[in-house]
FILUMKOL-690363 format. One record per residue (C-alpha): z, x, y; residue in one letter. Coordinates in steps of 0.05 Angstrom, whole numbers, plus 5000, padded with zeros to 4 digits. Layout:
% residues N
z->Z | x->X | y->Y | r->A
...
***
This chain:
% residues 425
z->1007 | x->8067 | y->7965 | r->M
z->1049 | x->8040 | y->7914 | r->N
z->1103 | x->7992 | y->7947 | r->K
z->1175 | x->8003 | y->7936 | r->E
z->1227 | x->7946 | y->7965 | r->T
z->1290 | x->7984 | y->7987 | r->P
z->1351 | x->7952 | y->7960 | r->S
z->1393 | x->7903 | y->8000 | r->V
z->1456 | x->7950 | y->8021 | r->A
z->1401 | x->7998 | y->8037 | r->T
z->1362 | x->7949 | y->8085 | r->K
z->1429 | x->7934 | y->8111 | r->A
z->1437 | x->8009 | y->8131 | r->K
z->1366 | x->8022 | y->8154 | r->L
z->1331 | x->7992 | y->8200 | r->D
z->1271 | x->7947 | y->8182 | r->R
z->1200 | x->7959 | y->8191 | r->Q
z->1158 | x->7909 | y->8218 | r->T
z->1142 | x->7853 | y->8153 | r->D
z->1078 | x->7884 | y->8110 | r->G
z->1099 | x->7959 | y->8119 | r->V
z->1118 | x->7978 | y->8048 | r->P
z->1175 | x->8026 | y->8039 | r->F
z->1177 | x->8086 | y->8002 | r->R
z->1231 | x->8127 | y->7966 | r->R
z->1238 | x->8205 | y->8018 | r->L
z->1235 | x->8250 | y->7962 | r->K
z->1161 | x->8219 | y->7937 | r->F
z->1144 | x->8219 | y->8009 | r->A
z->1167 | x->8292 | y->8027 | r->A
z->1191 | x->8328 | y->7969 | r->P
z->1244 | x->8388 | y->7965 | r->L
z->1220 | x->8451 | y->7973 | r->R
z->1263 | x->8489 | y->7930 | r->N
z->1244 | x->8563 | y->7943 | r->E
z->1288 | x->8624 | y->7959 | r->R
z->1264 | x->8667 | y->8019 | r->G
z->1265 | x->8748 | y->8024 | r->D
z->1296 | x->8761 | y->8087 | r->I
z->1370 | x->8764 | y->8106 | r->S
z->1411 | x->8719 | y->8158 | r->S
z->1400 | x->8786 | y->8196 | r->A
z->1333 | x->8782 | y->8208 | r->D
z->1307 | x->8760 | y->8273 | r->P
z->1265 | x->8707 | y->8240 | r->S
z->1318 | x->8674 | y->8204 | r->Y
z->1338 | x->8605 | y->8233 | r->I
z->1411 | x->8584 | y->8222 | r->G
z->1437 | x->8519 | y->8235 | r->M
z->1451 | x->8549 | y->8311 | r->D
z->1389 | x->8556 | y->8320 | r->R
z->1365 | x->8479 | y->8328 | r->I
z->1391 | x->8433 | y->8378 | r->E
z->1433 | x->8367 | y->8361 | r->S
z->1388 | x->8306 | y->8364 | r->W
z->1326 | x->8338 | y->8396 | r->T
z->1299 | x->8383 | y->8340 | r->G
z->1287 | x->8438 | y->8391 | r->R
z->1284 | x->8510 | y->8374 | r->L
z->1339 | x->8547 | y->8412 | r->L
z->1314 | x->8619 | y->8431 | r->E
z->1377 | x->8637 | y->8435 | r->V
z->1439 | x->8626 | y->8382 | r->R
z->1481 | x->8584 | y->8437 | r->D
z->1495 | x->8510 | y->8401 | r->D
z->1566 | x->8501 | y->8419 | r->P
z->1575 | x->8456 | y->8360 | r->N
z->1553 | x->8486 | y->8305 | r->V
z->1624 | x->8531 | y->8271 | r->A
z->1621 | x->8611 | y->8262 | r->Q
z->1617 | x->8607 | y->8196 | r->E
z->1531 | x->8618 | y->8202 | r->E
z->1559 | x->8685 | y->8239 | r->S
z->1559 | x->8720 | y->8165 | r->S
z->1501 | x->8741 | y->8137 | r->P
z->1472 | x->8694 | y->8074 | r->D
z->1456 | x->8725 | y->8014 | r->S
z->1404 | x->8680 | y->8003 | r->T
z->1357 | x->8638 | y->8044 | r->T
z->1308 | x->8578 | y->8035 | r->N
z->1237 | x->8600 | y->8052 | r->R
z->1201 | x->8534 | y->8081 | r->F
z->1123 | x->8541 | y->8113 | r->E
z->1081 | x->8514 | y->8179 | r->N
z->1102 | x->8439 | y->8170 | r->G
z->1154 | x->8434 | y->8135 | r->D
z->1224 | x->8396 | y->8159 | r->V
z->1287 | x->8421 | y->8155 | r->L
z->1353 | x->8375 | y->8157 | r->F
z->1415 | x->8401 | y->8164 | r->G
z->1455 | x->8379 | y->8107 | r->K
z->1516 | x->8408 | y->8129 | r->L
z->1560 | x->8367 | y->8176 | r->R
z->1496 | x->8321 | y->8185 | r->P
z->1533 | x->8287 | y->8241 | r->Y
z->1501 | x->8341 | y->8286 | r->L
z->1429 | x->8320 | y->8270 | r->A
z->1398 | x->8382 | y->8265 | r->K
z->1325 | x->8364 | y->8244 | r->A
z->1265 | x->8414 | y->8257 | r->W
z->1193 | x->8405 | y->8241 | r->L
z->1170 | x->8483 | y->8225 | r->A
z->1117 | x->8513 | y->8273 | r->D
z->1114 | x->8579 | y->8237 | r->R
z->1128 | x->8616 | y->8163 | r->D
z->1200 | x->8638 | y->8152 | r->G
z->1265 | x->8629 | y->8123 | r->C
z->1336 | x->8588 | y->8139 | r->S
z->1399 | x->8579 | y->8115 | r->T
z->1412 | x->8553 | y->8049 | r->T
z->1457 | x->8504 | y->8085 | r->E
z->1372 | x->8467 | y->8106 | r->F
z->1336 | x->8420 | y->8068 | r->L
z->1265 | x->8444 | y->8070 | r->V
z->1224 | x->8379 | y->8054 | r->L
z->1151 | x->8382 | y->8047 | r->S
z->1115 | x->8324 | y->8082 | r->P
z->1055 | x->8304 | y->8034 | r->T
z->0990 | x->8272 | y->8053 | r->D
z->1016 | x->8207 | y->8064 | r->I
z->1076 | x->8229 | y->8111 | r->L
z->1064 | x->8261 | y->8183 | r->H
z->1118 | x->8316 | y->8198 | r->G
z->1130 | x->8299 | y->8258 | r->A
z->1138 | x->8218 | y->8253 | r->Y
z->1187 | x->8246 | y->8191 | r->L
z->1230 | x->8293 | y->8244 | r->R
z->1236 | x->8230 | y->8290 | r->Y
z->1257 | x->8185 | y->8233 | r->L
z->1311 | x->8236 | y->8216 | r->M
z->1334 | x->8234 | y->8278 | r->L
z->1355 | x->8164 | y->8280 | r->R
z->1427 | x->8138 | y->8294 | r->P
z->1425 | x->8092 | y->8233 | r->N
z->1390 | x->8151 | y->8191 | r->F
z->1443 | x->8201 | y->8209 | r->I
z->1502 | x->8142 | y->8200 | r->T
z->1488 | x->8131 | y->8129 | r->E
z->1467 | x->8208 | y->8109 | r->V
z->1545 | x->8223 | y->8146 | r->D
z->1574 | x->8171 | y->8110 | r->A
z->1548 | x->8207 | y->8041 | r->S
z->1581 | x->8278 | y->8045 | r->T
z->1633 | x->8310 | y->8009 | r->F
z->1682 | x->8371 | y->8030 | r->G
z->1729 | x->8349 | y->8085 | r->A
z->1727 | x->8414 | y->8117 | r->K
z->1660 | x->8425 | y->8114 | r->M
z->1629 | x->8362 | y->8086 | r->P
z->1561 | x->8361 | y->8059 | r->R
z->1506 | x->8313 | y->8043 | r->A
z->1470 | x->8317 | y->7973 | r->N
z->1406 | x->8318 | y->7969 | r->W
z->1394 | x->8263 | y->7912 | r->D
z->1422 | x->8221 | y->7962 | r->F
z->1383 | x->8232 | y->8015 | r->I
z->1315 | x->8229 | y->7975 | r->G
z->1326 | x->8161 | y->7949 | r->G
z->1341 | x->8140 | y->8019 | r->I
z->1279 | x->8084 | y->8034 | r->H
z->1237 | x->8111 | y->8106 | r->I
z->1183 | x->8063 | y->8130 | r->P
z->1114 | x->8080 | y->8108 | r->M
z->1054 | x->8055 | y->8159 | r->P
z->0985 | x->8087 | y->8153 | r->P
z->0983 | x->8164 | y->8175 | r->I
z->0940 | x->8143 | y->8236 | r->S
z->0997 | x->8099 | y->8262 | r->T
z->1055 | x->8155 | y->8243 | r->Q
z->1018 | x->8206 | y->8285 | r->K
z->1013 | x->8152 | y->8344 | r->R
z->1080 | x->8141 | y->8346 | r->I
z->1096 | x->8209 | y->8337 | r->A
z->1041 | x->8228 | y->8395 | r->T
z->1076 | x->8177 | y->8439 | r->Y
z->1155 | x->8194 | y->8421 | r->L
z->1136 | x->8275 | y->8433 | r->D
z->1122 | x->8248 | y->8508 | r->S
z->1166 | x->8202 | y->8524 | r->E
z->1224 | x->8247 | y->8489 | r->T
z->1195 | x->8307 | y->8534 | r->A
z->1211 | x->8266 | y->8591 | r->R
z->1277 | x->8241 | y->8582 | r->I
z->1305 | x->8315 | y->8559 | r->D
z->1271 | x->8336 | y->8627 | r->A
z->1320 | x->8298 | y->8665 | r->L
z->1377 | x->8314 | y->8620 | r->V
z->1357 | x->8380 | y->8641 | r->A
z->1356 | x->8370 | y->8706 | r->E
z->1425 | x->8337 | y->8703 | r->K
z->1458 | x->8385 | y->8661 | r->E
z->1432 | x->8445 | y->8706 | r->R
z->1459 | x->8402 | y->8766 | r->M
z->1539 | x->8401 | y->8733 | r->L
z->1519 | x->8474 | y->8726 | r->S
z->1510 | x->8486 | y->8800 | r->L
z->1561 | x->8436 | y->8825 | r->I
z->1609 | x->8484 | y->8791 | r->E
z->1578 | x->8556 | y->8813 | r->Q
z->1587 | x->8522 | y->8887 | r->K
z->1657 | x->8502 | y->8875 | r->R
z->1676 | x->8571 | y->8846 | r->A
z->1637 | x->8610 | y->8906 | r->A
z->1669 | x->8565 | y->8961 | r->L
z->1736 | x->8574 | y->8937 | r->T
z->1733 | x->8643 | y->8926 | r->S
z->1701 | x->8654 | y->8993 | r->R
z->1749 | x->8605 | y->9024 | r->A
z->1812 | x->8644 | y->8994 | r->V
z->1788 | x->8715 | y->9018 | r->T
z->1750 | x->8703 | y->9077 | r->R
z->1782 | x->8638 | y->9112 | r->G
z->1732 | x->8586 | y->9134 | r->L
z->1711 | x->8620 | y->9202 | r->N
z->1642 | x->8654 | y->9189 | r->P
z->1650 | x->8688 | y->9257 | r->K
z->1721 | x->8709 | y->9255 | r->A
z->1728 | x->8784 | y->9269 | r->P
z->1742 | x->8825 | y->9213 | r->T
z->1772 | x->8894 | y->9186 | r->K
z->1769 | x->8929 | y->9108 | r->P
z->1821 | x->8898 | y->9069 | r->S
z->1827 | x->8967 | y->9035 | r->G
z->1822 | x->8937 | y->8966 | r->L
z->1747 | x->8938 | y->8935 | r->D
z->1762 | x->8868 | y->8896 | r->W
z->1769 | x->8843 | y->8962 | r->L
z->1724 | x->8878 | y->9018 | r->G
z->1734 | x->8852 | y->9092 | r->E
z->1781 | x->8810 | y->9112 | r->I
z->1794 | x->8768 | y->9178 | r->P
z->1840 | x->8823 | y->9227 | r->K
z->1890 | x->8777 | y->9234 | r->H
z->1908 | x->8771 | y->9165 | r->W
z->1952 | x->8815 | y->9125 | r->K
z->1957 | x->8842 | y->9049 | r->V
z->2009 | x->8852 | y->9015 | r->Q
z->2041 | x->8877 | y->8945 | r->R
z->2060 | x->8820 | y->8902 | r->C
z->2132 | x->8838 | y->8892 | r->A
z->2144 | x->8830 | y->8965 | r->T
z->2117 | x->8758 | y->8954 | r->L
z->2145 | x->8744 | y->8881 | r->F
z->2216 | x->8743 | y->8848 | r->I
z->2208 | x->8737 | y->8765 | r->E
z->2264 | x->8684 | y->8740 | r->K
z->2284 | x->8670 | y->8674 | r->D
z->2322 | x->8605 | y->8667 | r->E
z->2334 | x->8568 | y->8605 | r->R
z->2377 | x->8521 | y->8565 | r->G
z->2340 | x->8449 | y->8592 | r->E
z->2313 | x->8431 | y->8527 | r->P
z->2310 | x->8352 | y->8554 | r->E
z->2257 | x->8388 | y->8602 | r->L
z->2186 | x->8358 | y->8584 | r->P
z->2128 | x->8413 | y->8561 | r->L
z->2084 | x->8450 | y->8608 | r->L
z->2012 | x->8486 | y->8580 | r->N
z->1985 | x->8545 | y->8612 | r->V
z->1897 | x->8540 | y->8598 | r->S
z->1850 | x->8587 | y->8616 | r->L
z->1807 | x->8528 | y->8640 | r->N
z->1862 | x->8465 | y->8684 | r->T
z->1916 | x->8526 | y->8698 | r->G
z->1991 | x->8491 | y->8685 | r->V
z->1992 | x->8426 | y->8660 | r->T
z->2039 | x->8370 | y->8619 | r->L
z->2037 | x->8382 | y->8549 | r->R
z->2025 | x->8319 | y->8506 | r->I
z->2059 | x->8316 | y->8449 | r->F
z->2068 | x->8267 | y->8397 | r->S
z->2150 | x->8248 | y->8379 | r->E
z->2150 | x->8275 | y->8310 | r->D
z->2120 | x->8346 | y->8343 | r->K
z->2176 | x->8346 | y->8395 | r->I
z->2223 | x->8336 | y->8344 | r->E
z->2192 | x->8390 | y->8307 | r->S
z->2205 | x->8441 | y->8354 | r->M
z->2275 | x->8413 | y->8376 | r->A
z->2321 | x->8469 | y->8355 | r->S
z->2271 | x->8527 | y->8399 | r->N
z->2261 | x->8477 | y->8465 | r->L
z->2334 | x->8506 | y->8488 | r->G
z->2298 | x->8577 | y->8487 | r->T
z->2241 | x->8563 | y->8527 | r->M
z->2239 | x->8587 | y->8604 | r->K
z->2238 | x->8535 | y->8651 | r->I
z->2186 | x->8529 | y->8700 | r->A
z->2210 | x->8486 | y->8773 | r->R
z->2165 | x->8452 | y->8800 | r->E
z->2119 | x->8493 | y->8849 | r->G
z->2134 | x->8561 | y->8805 | r->D
z->2073 | x->8608 | y->8793 | r->L
z->2064 | x->8611 | y->8712 | r->V
z->2024 | x->8658 | y->8672 | r->F
z->2008 | x->8683 | y->8604 | r->N
z->2013 | x->8758 | y->8605 | r->K
z->1953 | x->8760 | y->8549 | r->M
z->1908 | x->8706 | y->8584 | r->R
z->1924 | x->8726 | y->8664 | r->F
z->1860 | x->8767 | y->8670 | r->W
z->1816 | x->8705 | y->8632 | r->Q
z->1856 | x->8655 | y->8691 | r->G
z->1910 | x->8636 | y->8643 | r->A
z->1956 | x->8625 | y->8708 | r->A
z->1970 | x->8567 | y->8752 | r->G
z->2027 | x->8531 | y->8787 | r->I
z->2079 | x->8484 | y->8759 | r->A
z->2061 | x->8416 | y->8773 | r->P
z->2140 | x->8397 | y->8758 | r->A
z->2205 | x->8421 | y->8724 | r->H
z->2181 | x->8434 | y->8655 | r->G
z->2184 | x->8488 | y->8598 | r->L
z->2140 | x->8547 | y->8573 | r->V
z->2136 | x->8594 | y->8524 | r->S
z->2187 | x->8653 | y->8531 | r->P
z->2136 | x->8704 | y->8529 | r->D
z->2103 | x->8673 | y->8589 | r->Y
z->2125 | x->8701 | y->8661 | r->T
z->2154 | x->8650 | y->8716 | r->V
z->2169 | x->8673 | y->8786 | r->A
z->2191 | x->8635 | y->8841 | r->T
z->2147 | x->8647 | y->8914 | r->I
z->2163 | x->8668 | y->8976 | r->S
z->2151 | x->8623 | y->9040 | r->G
z->2098 | x->8660 | y->9067 | r->Q
z->2059 | x->8626 | y->9012 | r->L
z->2043 | x->8559 | y->8993 | r->L
z->2027 | x->8551 | y->8915 | r->P
z->1967 | x->8516 | y->8921 | r->E
z->1939 | x->8571 | y->8953 | r->Y
z->1968 | x->8627 | y->8901 | r->V
z->1933 | x->8581 | y->8847 | r->E
z->1866 | x->8578 | y->8880 | r->K
z->1864 | x->8650 | y->8898 | r->L
z->1897 | x->8681 | y->8821 | r->F
z->1849 | x->8635 | y->8789 | r->R
z->1783 | x->8663 | y->8815 | r->I
z->1746 | x->8717 | y->8775 | r->S
z->1750 | x->8776 | y->8824 | r->R
z->1824 | x->8767 | y->8829 | r->F
z->1822 | x->8760 | y->8745 | r->N
z->1780 | x->8830 | y->8747 | r->A
z->1835 | x->8857 | y->8785 | r->I
z->1898 | x->8831 | y->8738 | r->V
z->1855 | x->8863 | y->8681 | r->R
z->1860 | x->8928 | y->8711 | r->R
z->1922 | x->8928 | y->8722 | r->Y
z->1938 | x->8894 | y->8649 | r->S
z->1955 | x->8945 | y->8587 | r->Y
z->1926 | x->8941 | y->8528 | r->G
z->1873 | x->8980 | y->8476 | r->M
z->1831 | x->8921 | y->8464 | r->V
z->1822 | x->8853 | y->8501 | r->D
z->1858 | x->8815 | y->8461 | r->D
z->1924 | x->8862 | y->8466 | r->R
z->1909 | x->8865 | y->8541 | r->L
z->1980 | x->8843 | y->8573 | r->R
z->2005 | x->8845 | y->8645 | r->L
z->2074 | x->8860 | y->8650 | r->Y
z->2115 | x->8839 | y->8717 | r->W
z->2117 | x->8919 | y->8741 | r->D
z->2041 | x->8916 | y->8736 | r->G
z->2041 | x->8847 | y->8771 | r->F
z->2080 | x->8872 | y->8833 | r->K
z->2042 | x->8938 | y->8846 | r->N
z->1971 | x->8883 | y->8856 | r->I
z->1960 | x->8867 | y->8928 | r->R
z->1931 | x->8811 | y->8962 | r->I
z->1908 | x->8773 | y->9023 | r->P
z->1953 | x->8736 | y->9069 | r->L
z->1929 | x->8683 | y->9117 | r->P
z->1978 | x->8651 | y->9160 | r->P
z->2011 | x->8582 | y->9126 | r->L
z->1974 | x->8530 | y->9175 | r->A
z->1903 | x->8579 | y->9152 | r->E
z->1926 | x->8571 | y->9080 | r->Q
z->1939 | x->8506 | y->9094 | r->E
z->1876 | x->8499 | y->9122 | r->A
z->1844 | x->8529 | y->9064 | r->I
z->1874 | x->8477 | y->9017 | r->I
z->1857 | x->8423 | y->9053 | r->T
z->1780 | x->8448 | y->9053 | r->H
z->1771 | x->8465 | y->8982 | r->I
z->1813 | x->8398 | y->8967 | r->Q
z->1763 | x->8350 | y->9009 | r->A
z->1699 | x->8391 | y->8971 | r->H
z->1728 | x->8387 | y->8904 | r->Q
z->1742 | x->8308 | y->8913 | r->S
z->1659 | x->8305 | y->8934 | r->R
z->1642 | x->8352 | y->8871 | r->A
z->1687 | x->8310 | y->8816 | r->N
z->1648 | x->8242 | y->8840 | r->A
z->1586 | x->8277 | y->8825 | r->L
z->1613 | x->8309 | y->8761 | r->K
z->1639 | x->8241 | y->8738 | r->T
z->1576 | x->8208 | y->8752 | r->A
z->1522 | x->8261 | y->8718 | r->L
z->1554 | x->8257 | y->8651 | r->P
z->1544 | x->8185 | y->8651 | r->D
z->1477 | x->8182 | y->8667 | r->S
z->1461 | x->8246 | y->8615 | r->I
z->1497 | x->8197 | y->8561 | r->A
z->1448 | x->8136 | y->8589 | r->L
z->1390 | x->8174 | y->8575 | r->L
z->1409 | x->8205 | y->8514 | r->K
z->1417 | x->8135 | y->8490 | r->E
z->1355 | x->8115 | y->8513 | r->R
z->1328 | x->8168 | y->8473 | r->R
z->1357 | x->8149 | y->8409 | r->S
z->1340 | x->8075 | y->8427 | r->A
z->1260 | x->8093 | y->8439 | r->L
z->1257 | x->8131 | y->8378 | r->I
z->1294 | x->8075 | y->8334 | r->T
z->1245 | x->8021 | y->8362 | r->A
z->1180 | x->8071 | y->8355 | r->A
z->1189 | x->8084 | y->8275 | r->V
z->1210 | x->8024 | y->8264 | r->T
z->1145 | x->7977 | y->8298 | r->G
z->1195 | x->7943 | y->8343 | r->R
z->1154 | x->7982 | y->8404 | r->L
z->1076 | x->7960 | y->8404 | r->A
z->1051 | x->8027 | y->8412 | r->I
z->0969 | x->8019 | y->8440 | r->S
z->0927 | x->8064 | y->8407 | r->A
***
């Protein structure tokens, strides 16, 4: 094995192996396999960028990685061929850290570089080398292109990598396979807990606003297929009797409000320059007073509705309504953002396709909703808020724990492949 000494700059960027372990340029240990494939991206065996999970090198059975942009949804005219044992590295947006050890022959997007390790470089060891944060950072710093930054093989192939004996490489890879699998399992469990917390929150809210808090309360048919049974002492009323549409304008000094699918109505944060550029239009925007209902006609069926937290301005195309004294605004917000109610909104909306669906006032006012007594509405909101407070504490702690586990994973890989972690034979 020929020893090659990395440059001072490369040494500064990459972690050093222990003394006595040679470095070799990547392109000499794993040359590029530059062979075109014979299948299109429509083929089920095709490997796109979205099939590889960021930072783990795990192959996803479904194309569901949210970090990958949608430019890969259209078929490629050409593909790269790879063989079992090759390592694929994503040159497009390398900060996504896409590296996969192929366990089959196949074809991939040309956004992957296909490296073919020689007999002096273990494929699994190479994958871990390429998933080190320092390696990703150095490659990412070399990219060109603002919108779709790509790395160049000439640069990547020139990076020096530590090359211990092949037996040591295999031992490191085996150790990391075991340890990262354990960490990945913990991450998956915590992510599953986050999902379950949200599902439980949604189920609790839906049941509370449609059935109340007393599971033993006598019930009666609501007459609505989406609602089913409701407590006997509850009423069902048309929205026309509970809401009054309004269209106030002419107070441009009020803050801007945002109507979101995920968070309801919130204050919008804009830079001074952005607000100044919009100033001429602020006087034409609708005024929503604190406690008013606001909904986006085109997105209400997806949950884009809520209660104004303060006096503010919304789009002229949104609907604003005051709420009858029989209804608490907080109860309205919880009811109007459950999935069952959103499905009814969709039924009352007009449009040929989903992107064109609109709920007009005439449709909204004919929707019928449950009406518990005011005191019970207050109890329902208190109950939901108490549960939400506990859930939020968990939802805050779990992401921090997940982040620490992922940092531990990266640190473990770096320590193992650079010789800082002693791994027994």
